[in-house]
C-alpha positions as a printed Julia matrix, in Angstrom:
163×3 Matrix{Float64}:
 -192.65  99.29  32.29
 -193.78  96.3   30.47
 -193.94  92.9   32.23
 -190.7   90.87  32.08
 -190.79  87.03  32.08
 -187.57  85.3   33.93
 -186.32  82.0   33.97
 -189.12  79.45  35.09
 -192.25  80.95  36.21
 -190.86  84.26  37.61
 -192.47  87.67  36.43
 -191.86  91.27  37.24
 -193.39  94.49  36.37
 -195.05  97.72  38.09
 -198.06  97.73  40.31
 -200.02  99.28  37.44
 -199.17  96.71  34.96
 -201.78  93.89  34.17
 -200.33  90.59  35.68
 -199.93  87.9   33.02
 -201.87  84.52  32.43
 -199.25  82.2   34.05
 -199.02  78.61  35.46
 -200.29  77.97  39.15
 -197.21  78.7   41.35
 -195.7   81.31  39.21
 -194.59  84.34  41.01
 -194.75  87.89  40.27
 -192.82  90.95  41.84
 -194.05  94.55  41.67
 -190.94  96.44  41.29
 -192.19  99.93  42.37
 -193.68  98.34  45.61
 -191.99  95.33  46.56
 -195.02  93.38  46.78
 -195.02  89.77  45.63
 -197.97  87.64  44.2
 -198.43  84.03  43.47
 -200.62  82.63  40.6
 -203.57  80.42  42.09
 -205.46  79.02  39.31
 -203.19  78.68  36.06
 -204.91  81.86  34.7
 -204.85  85.43  35.5
 -205.68  85.16  39.39
 -203.03  86.38  41.64
 -202.87  86.16  45.33
 -200.67  88.48  47.47
 -197.77  86.9   49.19
 -197.02  88.45  52.7
 -193.58  89.75  53.0
 -192.29  86.97  55.53
 -190.31  85.47  52.85
 -191.95  82.15  52.98
 -192.02  79.69  50.12
 -195.67  79.3   48.81
 -197.31  75.85  49.01
 -200.52  74.76  47.02
 -202.49  71.85  47.24
 -205.11  71.62  44.41
 -208.24  69.27  43.69
 -210.81  69.04  41.01
 -213.82  66.67  39.87
 -217.4   66.42  40.15
 -218.04  64.12  42.97
 -217.68  64.42  46.74
 -214.93  66.77  47.62
 -212.17  65.25  49.86
 -208.97  67.47  49.29
 -205.91  67.52  51.68
 -203.07  69.57  51.79
 -199.69  67.78  51.55
 -198.43  66.85  55.15
 -195.91  69.25  56.56
 -192.48  67.79  56.09
 -190.51  66.94  59.15
 -188.25  69.73  60.54
 -190.77  72.53  59.04
 -193.81  74.33  59.65
 -196.24  76.09  57.44
 -198.74  79.01  57.87
 -201.94  78.44  56.16
 -202.88  81.32  54.14
 -206.02  80.73  52.17
 -208.74  77.98  50.82
 -210.52  78.72  47.82
 -213.38  76.62  46.14
 -215.12  76.96  42.8
 -218.33  75.19  41.81
 -219.48  75.12  38.21
 -223.14  76.04  39.29
 -224.64  76.91  42.47
 -225.82  73.69  44.52
 -229.42  73.67  45.48
 -229.1   70.46  47.81
 -228.43  71.26  51.48
 -224.79  70.63  52.5
 -221.81  72.2   54.35
 -218.28  72.44  53.34
 -215.78  71.88  56.03
 -211.97  72.97  56.58
 -210.44  71.04  59.16
 -207.21  71.01  60.89
 -205.97  67.25  60.7
 -203.77  67.41  63.3
 -200.53  65.11  63.5
 -201.12  64.45  67.33
 -204.19  62.57  66.37
 -208.01  62.54  65.82
 -208.73  63.75  69.36
 -206.68  67.12  68.26
 -208.37  67.54  64.91
 -210.13  70.99  64.78
 -212.92  72.38  62.74
 -211.72  75.68  61.46
 -214.71  76.61  59.09
 -217.99  75.32  57.92
 -220.42  77.07  55.75
 -223.54  75.99  53.83
 -222.79  75.76  50.03
 -226.51  76.38  49.03
 -226.48  79.09  46.39
 -222.57  79.38  46.59
 -220.3   79.11  43.62
 -217.14  80.58  44.78
 -215.59  80.82  48.13
 -212.2   82.46  49.55
 -211.72  81.56  53.06
 -208.52  83.47  54.74
 -207.82  82.53  58.4
 -208.4   85.45  60.82
 -205.43  84.64  62.84
 -202.25  82.73  61.85
 -202.63  78.95  61.77
 -199.27  77.12  61.87
 -199.16  73.55  60.78
 -196.52  71.44  62.3
 -194.89  68.24  60.73
 -197.42  65.63  59.87
 -200.32  67.93  60.2
 -202.7   68.67  56.88
 -205.75  70.86  56.0
 -208.78  68.71  54.96
 -211.58  70.41  52.84
 -214.53  68.09  52.57
 -217.93  68.69  50.83
 -220.65  66.05  49.97
 -221.38  67.68  46.5
 -224.59  65.87  46.37
 -225.68  67.9   43.07
 -222.35  66.67  41.38
 -220.99  70.19  40.57
 -217.7   70.34  38.94
 -215.33  71.89  41.46
 -211.93  73.1   41.98
 -210.17  73.55  45.41
 -206.8   74.99  46.27
 -205.04  75.27  49.8
 -202.56  77.66  49.96
 -200.02  77.86  52.66
 -196.28  78.96  53.05
 -193.36  77.12  54.34
 -191.76  78.82  57.51
């Protein structure tokens, strides 16, 4: 079966089909498995969407200075489940520094929680997925920060799904 393109950014095909280059947030349904994927980089990288039926949400940031990317604060009356954070640097940093992923809690700074921290020396690509479900309530957000002392060009994506 060839890949079919539908209205907007929706595609379908078999699990054996190559997924197309598509816009960030495009969806792909594997008709033989029922698995769904979302495009995460505006090219040909697709991430599996769990079968929970949640709508994917994506926050992105790019630049070459310090990294300070936050997910969109969760809207009132909803919650989100954090699914992944990806970081790409144009070249591996040589200057010491850690990238942090923090739950910025709506309840205030006393409740903010460091979820992950990693030294970026020698790292160009990072995919972090929580080991357990992390639910964000209204007003909460995920913050990704890194000093980026070497001035590497970066791309950051924070992926979650509305529950």
